[in-house]
C-alpha positions as CSV (number, residue, x, y, z in Angstrom):
1,X,170.9,92.7,116.0
2,X,169.3,90.1,113.2
3,X,167.1,91.0,110.9
4,X,163.7,88.6,110.3
5,X,160.9,89.7,108.1
6,X,157.5,88.6,109.2
7,X,154.6,88.0,107.3
8,X,152.1,89.8,108.5
9,X,148.1,89.0,106.9
10,X,146.1,91.5,108.8
11,X,145.3,89.1,111.1
12,X,145.4,88.8,115.2
13,X,148.3,85.8,114.9
14,X,150.5,87.1,112.4
15,X,150.2,90.8,114.4
16,X,151.4,89.2,117.9
17,X,154.3,87.4,115.6
18,X,155.3,90.5,114.5
19,X,155.4,91.9,118.2
20,X,156.8,88.9,120.2
21,X,160.2,88.8,116.9
22,X,160.3,92.9,118.7
23,X,160.2,92.2,121.8
24,X,163.1,89.4,121.1
25,X,165.5,92.1,119.9
26,X,165.0,91.3,116.0
27,X,164.8,94.1,113.9
28,X,161.7,93.5,111.9
29,X,160.6,94.2,108.7
30,X,156.8,93.2,108.4
31,X,155.3,92.1,104.8
32,X,151.8,91.8,103.0
33,X,152.2,89.6,100.7
34,X,149.0,90.3,97.6
35,X,148.3,87.5,96.0
36,X,145.5,88.0,94.0
37,X,143.6,91.0,92.3
38,X,140.5,91.4,94.1
39,X,140.3,94.6,91.5
40,X,137.1,94.4,89.4
41,X,138.6,95.0,86.2
42,X,140.8,92.1,86.2
43,X,139.0,89.9,88.6
44,X,136.2,87.9,88.5
45,X,135.7,87.8,92.0
46,X,135.9,91.4,92.7
47,X,135.1,89.9,96.6
48,X,139.2,90.2,97.7
49,X,139.6,91.3,101.3
50,X,143.6,92.0,100.4
51,X,142.8,96.0,100.8
52,X,140.7,95.9,104.0
53,X,143.8,93.3,105.9
54,X,146.5,95.0,104.0
55,X,145.9,98.4,105.8
56,X,145.2,96.1,109.4
57,X,148.4,94.9,108.6
58,X,150.0,98.2,108.2
59,X,148.2,99.6,111.2
60,X,149.6,96.8,113.3
61,X,153.3,97.4,112.1
62,X,152.8,101.4,112.8
63,X,151.6,100.6,116.2
64,X,154.4,98.4,117.1
65,X,156.9,100.6,115.4
66,X,158.8,98.6,112.4
67,X,158.8,99.0,108.7
68,X,156.5,97.8,106.6
69,X,155.7,97.0,103.0
70,X,153.4,95.2,100.9
71,X,154.9,92.7,98.3
72,X,153.2,91.8,94.8
73,X,153.3,88.1,94.9
74,X,150.4,87.6,92.5
75,X,152.5,85.9,89.5
76,X,154.0,83.4,91.8
77,X,150.4,82.5,93.4
78,X,148.7,82.2,90.1
79,X,151.6,80.2,89.1
80,X,151.7,77.9,92.2
81,X,148.9,77.8,93.8
82,X,146.1,79.3,91.8
83,X,146.6,77.0,88.6
84,X,147.3,73.5,90.4
85,X,143.8,74.1,92.2
86,X,142.2,74.8,89.1
87,X,143.6,71.7,87.5
88,X,143.4,69.6,90.3
89,X,139.4,70.4,90.5
90,X,139.3,69.9,86.7
91,X,140.7,66.3,86.9
92,X,138.9,65.0,89.7
93,X,141.0,66.0,92.7
94,X,141.2,67.9,95.9
95,X,144.5,70.2,96.4
96,X,144.8,71.9,99.3
97,X,146.1,75.7,98.6
98,X,147.3,76.0,102.2
99,X,149.8,73.8,101.8
100,X,151.1,74.8,98.6
101,X,151.3,78.6,99.5
102,X,153.4,77.7,102.5
103,X,155.3,75.7,100.2
104,X,155.8,77.6,97.5
105,X,155.4,81.5,98.6
106,X,155.9,82.0,102.1
107,X,158.8,79.8,102.5
108,X,159.7,80.0,99.2
109,X,159.3,83.0,96.7
110,X,158.8,85.2,99.9
111,X,161.6,83.6,102.2
112,X,164.3,84.6,99.2
113,X,163.0,88.0,99.2
114,X,163.5,88.3,103.2
115,X,167.3,86.6,102.4
116,X,167.4,89.0,99.8
117,X,167.0,92.1,101.7
118,X,169.4,90.9,104.3
119,X,166.6,89.1,106.6
120,X,168.0,85.9,108.5
121,X,164.7,84.5,109.0
122,X,161.2,84.2,108.0
123,X,158.5,84.6,110.7
124,X,154.5,83.6,110.4
125,X,151.4,83.3,112.7
126,X,151.6,79.8,112.2
127,X,150.7,78.3,115.4
128,X,153.7,75.4,115.3
129,X,157.5,75.3,117.3
130,X,160.7,74.5,115.6
131,X,163.0,72.5,117.6
132,X,166.9,72.4,117.3
133,X,168.4,68.9,117.5
134,X,172.2,68.2,118.8
135,X,173.0,67.3,115.3
136,X,172.4,71.2,114.1
137,X,169.2,70.3,112.1
138,X,165.6,71.6,113.0
139,X,162.4,69.7,113.7
140,X,158.9,70.8,113.8
141,X,156.9,70.0,116.3
142,X,153.5,70.8,118.4
143,X,153.0,74.1,120.1
144,X,152.1,74.9,123.0
145,X,147.9,75.2,121.9
146,X,147.8,71.2,120.5
147,X,144.0,72.3,119.3
148,X,145.4,75.0,117.0
149,X,148.3,73.0,116.0
150,X,149.4,74.0,112.1
151,X,152.3,71.6,111.4
152,X,149.7,69.7,109.2
153,X,150.1,72.6,106.7
154,X,153.9,72.3,107.0
155,X,154.3,69.0,105.7
156,X,156.2,70.1,102.5
157,X,158.8,72.6,104.3
158,X,162.3,70.9,103.7
159,X,165.4,71.3,106.0
160,X,167.0,74.2,104.4
161,X,163.2,76.3,104.8
162,X,162.7,74.7,108.5
163,X,165.5,76.2,109.2
164,X,164.8,80.0,108.1
165,X,161.8,79.8,109.3
166,X,160.7,81.1,113.1
167,X,157.5,80.8,114.6
168,X,157.0,83.3,117.5
169,X,153.6,82.5,119.0
170,X,154.5,79.1,119.4
171,X,154.1,78.8,123.5
172,X,151.3,80.8,123.0
173,X,148.0,79.3,122.8
174,X,144.9,81.0,121.2
175,X,143.3,82.5,123.7
176,X,146.9,84.2,125.5
177,X,147.3,85.9,121.8
178,X,144.3,87.6,121.7
179,X,144.5,88.4,125.7
180,X,148.0,89.7,125.0
181,X,146.6,92.2,121.5
182,X,144.2,93.0,123.6
183,X,146.7,94.5,126.5
184,X,148.5,95.9,123.9
185,X,145.7,97.6,122.1
186,X,146.1,96.3,118.8
187,X,143.8,97.1,116.0
188,X,143.6,93.4,115.4
189,X,142.9,91.9,119.1
190,X,139.2,91.1,117.9
191,X,139.5,90.5,114.5
192,X,137.8,87.1,113.2
193,X,140.1,84.8,111.8
194,X,139.9,83.9,108.2
195,X,138.1,81.2,107.2
196,X,138.1,79.1,103.4
197,X,140.2,79.6,101.0
198,X,142.2,82.9,101.9
199,X,142.3,84.8,98.3
200,X,138.4,84.1,97.7
201,X,137.0,86.1,100.6
202,X,133.2,85.5,100.8
203,X,133.2,83.9,97.5
204,X,132.8,79.9,97.3
205,X,135.0,77.6,95.8
206,X,132.3,76.4,93.6
207,X,131.4,79.7,92.0
208,X,135.4,80.7,91.8
209,X,136.0,77.2,90.0
210,X,133.0,77.9,87.9
211,X,134.7,81.2,86.5
212,X,137.6,78.9,84.8
213,X,135.9,75.4,84.4
214,X,132.8,75.0,82.4
215,X,130.0,73.3,83.3
216,X,129.8,69.8,81.9
217,X,126.5,68.3,83.0
218,X,126.3,64.0,83.9
219,X,124.8,62.0,85.4
220,X,124.6,60.6,89.3
221,X,125.1,56.9,89.7
222,X,124.8,54.2,92.0
223,X,127.0,50.8,92.5
224,X,124.9,49.5,90.0
225,X,124.9,51.9,88.0
226,X,121.7,53.3,88.2
227,X,120.9,57.0,87.3
228,X,119.5,59.0,90.0
229,X,119.8,61.9,88.9
230,X,122.3,64.8,87.2
231,X,125.0,66.7,87.9
232,X,126.6,70.3,86.7
233,X,130.3,69.3,87.1
234,X,132.2,66.7,88.7
235,X,134.2,70.0,89.6
236,X,131.4,70.8,92.5
237,X,131.8,67.8,94.3
238,X,134.4,66.0,96.7
239,X,134.9,62.6,97.9
240,X,132.2,62.2,101.1
241,X,130.2,65.2,100.2
242,X,126.2,64.5,100.6
243,X,124.7,68.2,100.3
244,X,124.1,69.4,96.8
245,X,122.8,66.2,95.3
246,X,119.1,67.1,95.3
247,X,118.5,63.7,95.2
248,X,115.7,62.2,97.5
249,X,116.6,58.8,99.0
250,X,112.5,58.2,100.3
251,X,114.1,57.6,103.9
252,X,114.6,59.8,107.2
253,X,117.2,58.2,107.9
254,X,119.4,57.3,104.7
255,X,121.3,60.2,102.7
256,X,123.2,59.4,100.0
257,X,127.1,60.5,99.6
258,X,130.0,60.7,97.3
259,X,131.8,57.5,96.9
260,X,133.9,58.2,93.7
261,X,134.2,60.4,90.4
262,X,134.3,58.3,87.0
263,X,135.6,61.4,84.3
264,X,135.7,59.1,81.3
265,X,132.0,58.7,81.6
266,X,131.7,61.7,83.8
267,X,129.7,60.7,86.1
268,X,129.2,61.1,89.9
269,X,129.2,58.0,92.1
270,X,126.7,57.6,95.3
271,X,126.1,55.7,97.5
272,X,124.1,55.5,101.3
273,X,126.2,56.2,104.1
274,X,124.8,53.2,106.0
275,X,126.7,51.2,102.8
276,X,130.4,52.3,104.6
277,X,131.7,52.6,100.9
278,X,133.7,54.8,101.9
279,X,135.8,53.3,104.4
280,X,139.2,52.1,103.6
281,X,142.2,50.9,105.4
282,X,144.7,51.1,102.3
283,X,145.5,53.9,100.5
284,X,148.2,54.8,97.7
285,X,150.3,58.1,98.6
286,X,152.9,60.0,96.5
287,X,155.1,63.0,96.1
288,X,156.3,62.1,99.2
289,X,158.1,64.7,101.5
290,X,160.4,64.9,104.9
291,X,161.0,67.5,106.8
292,X,164.4,66.0,107.8
293,X,165.3,62.6,107.3
294,X,163.6,60.0,105.1
295,X,161.7,57.4,106.3
296,X,162.7,54.3,106.4
297,X,161.8,51.6,103.4
298,X,159.4,50.0,105.9
299,X,158.2,51.3,109.3
300,X,155.0,51.8,111.7
301,X,154.6,55.7,112.6
302,X,151.7,58.4,113.3
303,X,149.8,60.0,110.8
304,X,147.6,62.9,110.5
305,X,145.0,61.8,107.8
306,X,143.7,65.5,107.5
307,X,144.4,68.4,109.0
308,X,142.5,68.8,112.6
309,X,141.7,64.6,112.4
310,X,143.6,62.8,115.6
311,X,146.8,61.0,115.4
312,X,146.1,57.4,113.5
313,X,148.5,54.7,113.7
314,X,149.8,53.3,110.0
315,X,152.4,50.9,108.8
316,X,154.2,52.8,106.0
317,X,155.9,51.1,103.2
318,X,157.7,52.8,100.3
319,X,157.4,51.1,96.9
320,X,159.3,53.3,94.4
321,X,161.0,56.8,94.5
322,X,158.4,59.2,96.0
323,X,155.6,56.9,96.3
324,X,154.5,54.3,99.1
325,X,151.5,52.7,100.7
326,X,149.7,53.0,104.0
327,X,147.8,50.9,106.1
328,X,145.8,52.2,108.8
329,X,145.0,50.4,111.8
330,X,141.5,51.9,112.1
331,X,139.4,52.6,108.5
332,X,139.4,56.1,107.5
333,X,136.4,58.1,105.9
334,X,136.4,59.6,102.4
335,X,140.2,60.5,102.1
336,X,140.3,61.8,98.5
337,X,142.9,61.8,95.3
338,X,145.1,65.3,96.3
339,X,144.4,65.6,99.5
340,X,147.9,64.9,101.9
341,X,148.5,63.2,104.8
342,X,150.8,64.6,107.5
343,X,153.6,61.9,109.3
344,X,154.5,61.8,112.6
345,X,156.6,60.3,115.5
346,X,154.5,61.5,118.8
347,X,153.9,65.2,118.4
348,X,157.5,65.7,115.9
349,X,156.3,66.2,112.2
350,X,158.5,63.9,109.6
351,X,156.4,64.9,106.2
352,X,153.9,64.1,104.2
353,X,152.0,62.5,101.1
354,X,149.5,63.2,99.0
355,X,146.7,60.5,98.4
356,X,146.7,58.8,94.8
């Protein structure tokens, strides 16, 4: 009987994933990853829900009768997720910590621990489906629940990591996952899904960043360079944001949105939404990834510009190793440097890139 490790977050999806893995005949070892301090003595936040979540994961493991352990991933998580997140915002970009976590932690460092412990696979509660090809390689495709499709967050998994991965809830909808959890009496059946960045709990990203990035007040300016107000730090804003600017538009139907950041001048650039300055067709991307074969030098493909965005038609042209230009058939609003674009061929994930 094969042994697999299942990452258990203390939520309903990973709970059902562990249950289904056991029902499939695997010897299952459940693990909870501790990724943040969460203790007042060592954490600026003191609000990380890891203790409650780890207890829920352990209770589920006991309910379904599998081994369970807590794995300390704090150092790896700080190196590969937290520090890049902080430095990204410090440098004016918008990183995606969930994608970093999947690439370097869940299917990286944790998967290596699972292999060392004799596991033949790494299971998670992602809504994604793994498909084996005739040549022995594997692809990631949409799961049954298209509305919960999480393949976007797996765009940076390479073939080696995909081969080791397994997604037990791929053929269930979210509703079916909860119904199954309720029928089995799992304690996480009605637990709410976590929102936002996984280690922050109830703390906002602005409050978290404020502990690491000092306030640096500067001007808020429009396209003509006119000063409209003051900001307390560029890291508090993302492209397309309109809340928190505290700039009156003097109109019931106009409002300002962030259209850019000038790091040298420490200026936040804004414009009225009606000016359409947030819309562009052409974007440069870097850090290209591929889940199986590399993309051709030039091709017409589909992409998800962001998580939950509908598929968009693009023309892809590689400009140098690891870099490309993509041209959207339809202009896209507020795509920010540091965000990830996921490439697709129909429902089949091809890889991704990061907006420059």
